[in-house]
C-alpha positions in Angstrom: 146.1 53.1 -44.1 147.7 49.7 -44.2 149.5 48.0 -41.3 152.9 48.4 -42.9 155.3 51.1 -42.0 154.2 54.6 -43.1 156.7 56.1 -45.5 158.8 58.9 -44.1 159.9 61.6 -46.4 163.5 62.7 -45.5 164.1 66.4 -45.5 167.2 68.4 -45.9 169.8 67.7 -43.2 168.7 64.1 -42.6 170.8 62.7 -45.4 174.3 64.0 -44.3 176.2 60.8 -43.3 178.7 62.7 -41.2 176.0 64.5 -39.2 174.0 61.3 -38.7 177.1 59.3 -37.6 178.1 62.0 -35.1 174.7 62.3 -33.6 174.3 58.6 -33.2 177.7 58.2 -31.5 176.9 61.1 -29.2 173.5 59.8 -28.2 174.8 56.2 -27.6 177.4 57.7 -25.2 175.0 60.0 -23.4 172.3 57.4 -23.1 174.6 54.9 -21.5 175.8 57.5 -19.1 172.4 59.0 -18.3 170.6 55.7 -17.8 173.5 54.3 -15.8 173.7 57.2 -13.3 170.2 58.6 -13.2 168.4 55.2 -13.2 170.5 52.1 -12.6 172.7 53.6 -9.8 169.7 53.8 -7.5 168.9 50.1 -7.1 172.5 49.5 -6.2 172.6 52.2 -3.6 169.1 52.0 -2.1 170.0 49.5 0.7 173.0 51.7 1.7 170.9 54.8 1.7 168.4 53.1 4.0 171.1 51.7 6.4 172.9 55.1 6.6 169.9 57.4 7.0 167.4 55.2 8.8 164.8 56.0 6.2 162.7 53.0 5.3 163.4 51.3 1.9 159.8 51.8 0.8 160.0 55.5 1.5 163.3 55.7 -0.4 161.8 53.8 -3.4 158.8 56.1 -3.3 161.1 59.1 -3.8 162.6 57.4 -6.9 159.1 56.5 -8.2 158.1 60.2 -7.8 161.0 61.0 -10.1 159.6 58.6 -12.6 156.2 60.4 -12.5 158.0 63.7 -13.0 159.9 62.2 -16.0 156.6 61.0 -17.5 155.0 64.4 -17.2 158.1 66.2 -18.6 158.1 64.0 -21.7 155.0 65.5 -23.1 156.3 69.1 -23.5 159.8 67.9 -24.3 158.4 66.1 -27.3 156.7 69.3 -28.6 159.9 71.3 -28.2 162.0 68.7 -30.0 159.5 68.6 -32.9 160.0 72.4 -33.3 163.7 73.1 -32.6 165.5 69.8 -32.2 167.1 68.0 -29.2 170.2 70.1 -28.5 168.7 72.8 -26.2 166.3 70.4 -24.3 168.8 67.6 -23.8 171.6 70.0 -22.7 169.2 71.7 -20.3 168.3 68.2 -18.9 171.9 67.3 -18.4 172.5 70.6 -16.6 169.5 70.2 -14.3 170.6 66.7 -13.4 173.7 68.0 -11.7 172.0 70.1 -8.8 169.3 67.4 -8.6 171.7 64.6 -7.9 173.7 66.9 -5.5 170.5 67.5 -3.6 169.9 63.7 -3.4 173.5 63.1 -2.3 173.5 65.8 0.4 169.8 65.5 1.5 169.7 66.0 5.3 166.0 64.8 5.5 163.4 63.0 3.4 161.9 66.3 2.1 165.1 67.3 0.4 165.6 63.7 -0.8 162.1 63.7 -2.4 162.7 67.2 -4.0 166.0 66.1 -5.4 164.5 63.0 -7.1 161.6 65.2 -8.4 164.1 67.4 -10.1 166.1 64.4 -11.3 162.9 63.0 -12.8 162.4 66.2 -14.9 166.0 65.8 -16.1 165.3 62.2 -17.0 162.3 63.2 -19.1 164.7 65.5 -21.1 167.6 63.1 -21.6 166.5 59.5 -21.6 165.1 57.4 -24.5 162.0 59.4 -25.7 163.9 62.6 -26.7 166.8 60.5 -28.1 164.3 58.5 -30.2 162.7 61.7 -31.5 166.1 63.1 -32.5 167.1 60.0 -34.4 163.8 59.5 -36.0 163.9 63.0 -37.6 167.7 63.0 -38.4 167.8 59.5 -39.9 164.5 59.7 -41.9 163.9 56.3 -43.6 166.9 54.8 -41.8 165.5 55.5 -38.3 164.8 51.8 -37.4 168.5 50.9 -37.8 169.6 53.9 -35.8 167.1 53.1 -33.0 168.3 49.5 -32.9 172.0 50.7 -32.5 171.0 53.2 -29.8 169.0 50.7 -27.7 171.8 48.1 -28.1 174.3 50.5 -26.7 171.8 51.7 -24.0 171.6 48.1 -22.9 175.1 48.4 -21.5 174.2 51.2 -19.1 173.6 48.7 -16.2 176.5 46.6 -17.3 178.9 49.6 -16.9 177.4 51.6 -14.1 176.0 49.0 -11.7 179.4 47.4 -11.0 181.0 50.9 -11.0 178.5 52.1 -8.5 178.9 49.0 -6.3 182.7 49.5 -6.4 182.5 53.1 -5.4 180.1 52.6 -2.5 182.3 49.9 -1.1 185.2 52.3 -0.9 183.3 55.4 0.2 179.6 55.8 1.1 176.4 56.4 -0.9 176.7 60.2 -0.7 180.2 60.3 -2.0 179.3 57.8 -4.7 176.4 60.0 -6.0 178.7 63.0 -6.0 181.3 61.2 -7.9 178.8 59.9 -10.4 177.4 63.5 -10.8 180.8 64.7 -11.9 181.0 61.9 -14.5 177.5 62.8 -15.7 178.3 66.5 -16.0 181.6 65.9 -17.7 180.2 63.5 -20.3 176.7 64.6 -21.1 176.7 68.4 -20.9 179.4 69.0 -23.5 178.3 66.0 -25.6 174.7 67.4 -25.9 175.8 71.0 -26.3 178.5 70.5 -28.9 177.5 67.1 -30.4 173.9 67.7 -31.3 174.6 70.6 -33.6 173.7 70.8 -37.3 170.6 71.6 -39.3 167.3 70.3 -37.8 165.4 68.8 -40.7 162.0 70.0 -41.6 159.3 67.5 -40.5 158.6 64.8 -43.1 155.5 65.3 -45.2 152.5 63.4 -43.7 151.1 60.6 -45.7 147.6 62.0 -45.3 145.8 65.0 -43.9 144.6 62.9 -41.0 148.2 62.1 -40.0 149.1 65.8 -40.2 146.6 66.6 -37.4 148.4 65.5 -34.2 145.4 66.5 -32.1 143.1 64.2 -34.0 145.6 61.4 -34.0 146.1 61.7 -30.2 142.3 61.4 -29.7 141.8 58.6 -32.2 140.6 55.2 -31.1 143.8 53.6 -32.5 146.1 55.9 -30.5 144.1 55.5 -27.3 144.2 51.8 -27.6 147.9 51.9 -28.3 148.4 53.8 -25.1 146.2 51.3 -23.2 147.8 48.2 -24.6 151.3 49.5 -24.2 150.7 50.6 -20.6 149.3 47.2 -19.7 152.2 45.4 -21.4 154.7 47.7 -19.6 153.2 46.9 -16.3 153.3 43.2 -16.8 156.9 43.3 -18.1 158.4 45.5 -15.4 156.5 43.9 -12.5 157.8 40.6 -13.7 161.4 41.8 -14.0 161.4 43.5 -10.5 160.0 40.4 -8.8 162.1 37.8 -10.7 164.8 37.5 -8.0 162.2 37.0 -5.1 160.4 34.4 -7.3 163.6 32.5 -7.9 164.6 32.5 -4.3 161.1 31.2 -3.5 161.9 28.4 -6.0 165.1 27.6 -4.0 167.7 29.5 -6.0 170.6 31.1 -4.2 170.7 34.9 -4.3 173.8 34.8 -6.6 172.2 32.3 -9.0 169.0 34.4 -9.0 171.0 37.5 -9.8 172.8 35.7 -12.6 169.5 34.5 -14.1 168.2 38.1 -14.1 171.5 39.2 -15.8 171.1 36.6 -18.5 167.6 38.0 -19.2 169.4 41.3 -19.9 171.7 39.5 -22.4 168.5 38.2 -24.1 167.4 41.8 -24.7 170.5 42.3 -26.8 169.5 39.3 -29.0 166.0 40.7 -29.3 167.2 44.1 -30.5 169.6 42.5 -33.0 166.8 40.5 -34.5 164.4 43.4 -34.8 165.4 44.6 -38.3 164.7 41.2 -40.0 161.5 41.0 -38.1 160.3 44.3 -39.5 160.7 43.0 -43.1 158.5 40.0 -42.4 155.7 41.4 -40.2 153.2 44.2 -40.0 152.9 46.9 -37.3 149.9 45.1 -35.9 151.6 41.7 -36.0 154.6 42.9 -34.2 152.8 44.5 -31.2 150.3 41.7 -30.8 153.0 39.1 -31.1 155.3 40.8 -28.6 152.5 41.1 -25.9 151.4 37.5 -26.6 155.0 36.3 -26.2 155.2 38.3 -23.0 152.1 36.5 -21.7 153.5 33.1 -22.6 157.0 33.7 -21.1 155.5 35.2 -17.9 153.2 32.3 -17.4 156.0 29.8 -18.0 158.1 31.6 -15.4 155.4 31.1 -12.8 155.0 27.5 -13.8 158.6 26.2 -14.1 160.5 25.0 -11.1 163.9 23.7 -12.3 166.9 25.9 -12.6 167.8 25.1 -16.2 164.2 25.7 -17.5 163.9 29.0 -15.5 167.2 30.3 -16.9 166.1 29.4 -20.4 162.8 31.1 -19.9 164.5 34.2 -18.5 166.7 34.5 -21.6 163.6 34.1 -23.8 161.7 36.8 -21.8 164.7 39.0 -22.3 164.6 38.5 -26.1 160.9 39.6 -26.0 161.7 42.7 -23.9 164.4 43.7 -26.4 162.0 43.5 -29.2 159.3 45.3 -27.2 161.7 48.3 -26.7 161.9 48.8 -30.5 158.2 48.0 -31.1 157.3 50.9 -28.7 160.0 53.2 -30.2 158.6 52.8 -33.7 154.9 52.5 -32.8 154.2 56.1 -33.8 156.1 56.1 -37.1 154.6 52.7 -38.1 151.1 54.2 -37.9 151.2 57.9 -38.4 154.6 58.7 -39.8 157.3 61.0 -38.2 155.7 64.4 -38.8 154.7 64.8 -35.1 156.8 62.0 -33.6 158.1 63.9 -30.6 154.7 65.1 -29.5 152.9 61.8 -30.0 155.7 59.7 -28.6 155.7 61.9 -25.5 152.0 61.3 -25.1 152.4 57.6 -25.6 155.4 57.3 -23.2 154.0 59.3 -20.3 151.5 56.7 -19.0 154.0 53.9 -19.7 156.6 55.5 -17.5 154.0 56.0 -14.8 153.0 52.3 -14.8 156.7 51.3 -14.9 157.2 53.3 -11.7 154.2 51.6 -10.1 155.2 48.1 -11.3 157.5 47.1 -8.4 154.9 48.1 -5.9 152.1 46.5 -7.9 153.9 43.2 -8.1 154.3 43.2 -4.3 150.6 43.8 -3.9 149.8 41.0 -6.3 152.1 38.7 -4.3 150.2 39.5 -1.1 146.9 38.9 -2.9 147.8 35.6 -4.5 150.0 34.3 -1.6 153.0 33.5 -3.8 155.3 35.0 -6.4 154.3 32.1 -8.7 150.7 33.2 -8.5 151.7 36.8 -9.2 153.3 35.7 -12.5 150.1 34.0 -13.6 148.2 37.2 -13.0 150.8 39.2 -14.8 150.5 36.8 -17.7 146.8 37.5 -17.9 147.4 41.2 -17.9 149.9 40.7 -20.8 147.3 38.6 -22.7 144.7 41.5 -22.3 147.4 43.8 -23.7 147.8 41.5 -26.8 144.1 41.5 -27.4 143.9 45.3 -27.1 146.8 45.7 -29.4 144.7 44.3 -32.3 142.9 47.6 -32.4 146.1 49.8 -32.4 146.3 50.4 -36.2 144.2 53.2 -37.6 141.6 52.2 -40.1 142.0 53.6 -43.6 139.8 56.6 -44.3 136.6 55.8 -46.1 136.5 57.1 -49.7 134.0 59.9 -50.1 130.9 58.9 -52.2 129.4 61.5 -54.5 125.9 62.6 -53.7 123.4 61.2 -56.2 121.5 63.7 -58.2 117.8 63.0 -58.7 116.7 62.6 -62.3 115.6 65.8 -63.9 117.7 68.1 -61.8 
């Protein structure tokens, strides 16, 4: 198999423009809402939760991280279900589950209920965030899936832009419990009917696999290329998210004011939009191997430069560049399965790929703090993270499956 994108054979139902347009609009709306409320509201509210309850900030963050573990484990069976029956049932169920989960978080009288609420919310996240949405668009859009994924991730990038300020405004006028209850009403009102009524329509048959090897999902998931893809992607995700979560402390260590540090982090988010816009032309000029090796190598460079630079202008420029790389990385990971093995078992394989990545993303904030303690500075932490990203780039070289060897006929001895 070459390193170019595997052809996807679109089946009945994936070519209806009206259906595809509706599904894409619905998923853009629900991803902004789900990410904004289930994920991005927490960093805004964490300090208020700690101050009001007396629970330590590390313990509160541990509850949220437990939810990320639950999301990772949920993603594997969710992918299987979507491959068989489509996204409507599973994403609607996830939206419904999110309501009592967030109510439990909001009304938690003790840490045990708080942890239980976030565990349930994690299961809901596994059913409604990017991986199931990616699986839905990959099947419905067929050969046009890359453009659809780009539009979805561009819109998803506005989740923090919309809901972080909204959450901050709500908590200033009420408290964190009332804020979560209000956001829960918004989540229910937007995502439950949108998933239930918007994700209707015929679920296309899976595209025909390019080869018998690609049609055996069990063999693919055990193949050296897939295992190396999981390894490289997990290392890369750890380096990226540890760098993002520790950027503000690094900048304050460099003498930035908290407001300028926050602005620099936000400009990195704007860079992600540029990276996603540039992904389509990148696909036409590169191979699957080139994209994944390049994005991890660029991560290593921008991370090392962040640890090295000291002036405000240079650090802001590097932050924007790192954001561009992160934007490209989102789509590299979203298309990694189809680039190599086609879309026949996308949901199942992408669930297996995403699970360890979500786990390391949950560990990344804590891991970055541990590295800071070990190195003695945030700058030293970034050099270590750059090394981890470089290892990911080297490992990514082996993430494309080798073409099957042609069978050679057995020679027949003379006279037989």
